[in-house]
N, C-alpha and C positions, 0 to 999 in steps of 0.2 A: 824431066817430068817424073821419071820413076823415083828419083830421090825425094821429091816432094811427097809422093804417095807413101813412101817408106817412112818418112818422118811423121806424117800425119797418122799412119797406122800405129807406129810406135807410141806416140803420145796418147792416142785413143786407148790402146791396150794398157799402158801404164796407169791411166786415169781409172779404168775399170778395175784393175787389180787393186789399186789403192782404196777404192770404195768397197770392195768385197771383203777386205780384211778388217777385223774389228779387234785389234790387239789391245789388251787391257792389262793394267798393273794394279795390284792390291797388296797392302801390308796387313798381315794377319798376326795378331798377338797370340802366342801359344805358350806352352809350358815345357820347355826343354830344361830339365834339371841337371843333366850331367854335361861335362865339358868335352865329351868325345862322341856324342850321338851322331854327329855328322860323318864320322869315319868308322865308327864301330861296326864290326862284321854283322852283328845281329840287328841292332836297332837301326843304325844308319842305312844299311843295305835294304832292309825291309821297308823303311820309310821311303827311300828313294824309288825302289821298284814299284811300290804300290801307288805312290803319288803320280808317277809318270804313266800309270795305267789310265788316268783320267783323260778322256778324249778332249783335246783342245788345250791341255796344259803344255806350255812350251818350255818353261824353265822356272826354277825357284832358287832363291838365295836364303840360306839360314843364317841368322845372326843370333848366335847362342847367348851372347851377353845381354842383348836387348830382348831376347826371347821373342823374336819375330821371324816370320817368313814373308819374304817379298815374292809374290807370285806373278808370273807373266803368262797370260792365257788368251785364247781366242774366245771372245764373248759370244760368237755365233755358234760355238760348239759346246760350250759349258757355261755355267753360271758360278758366281762367287759362292753362292749357297751350296752348290754341289761340291765345290772344292773343300769348303769348310766341313761339310758332312763327311767327306772322305778322310779328312784329317782326324776327326773325332773317332772314326772307325778304326784308326790306327792306334788310338789310346792317348791322344793329345787334345788339349783344349784348342779351340779355334775361335778367337774373339769371345763372343757371348755364349757360344755353343760349348757345352762341357763334353769331356772325353767319354766315350763309350766305356762303361765300367768293366765289362768283360775283356775288352781290348787292352785297357789300362792294366788289368791284373796279369795279362800275358807279357807285359814289358819286363825287361831285365830290371833287377832291383836298383841298378845305378840310374835308371831313367825315371824313377819314381821319387816324389817329394818325400824327404826323410823327416 
């Protein structure tokens, strides 16, 4: 009898936890102009540190050739618009949102369109 309750409790808990998470994925077109921004000490580290400050952002993947960011985030803690705004404040475009001019000016020359 205890095993039946344990099984039912586990199933109930699993169902509730699955309903509470709202994991989402989005692909954002951006403007990464150099081939080393992902690993660069200034640009890449700054980008990574500041992007992970966004509450709810779980992970991102940068595709430098396609100039896209695949973002994995919790939709209950942040929105896609908030993520895009944070990207623009780092000096990069995010889909239709243009990079913040003052942030763009602070990027290393290698990260700017020539």
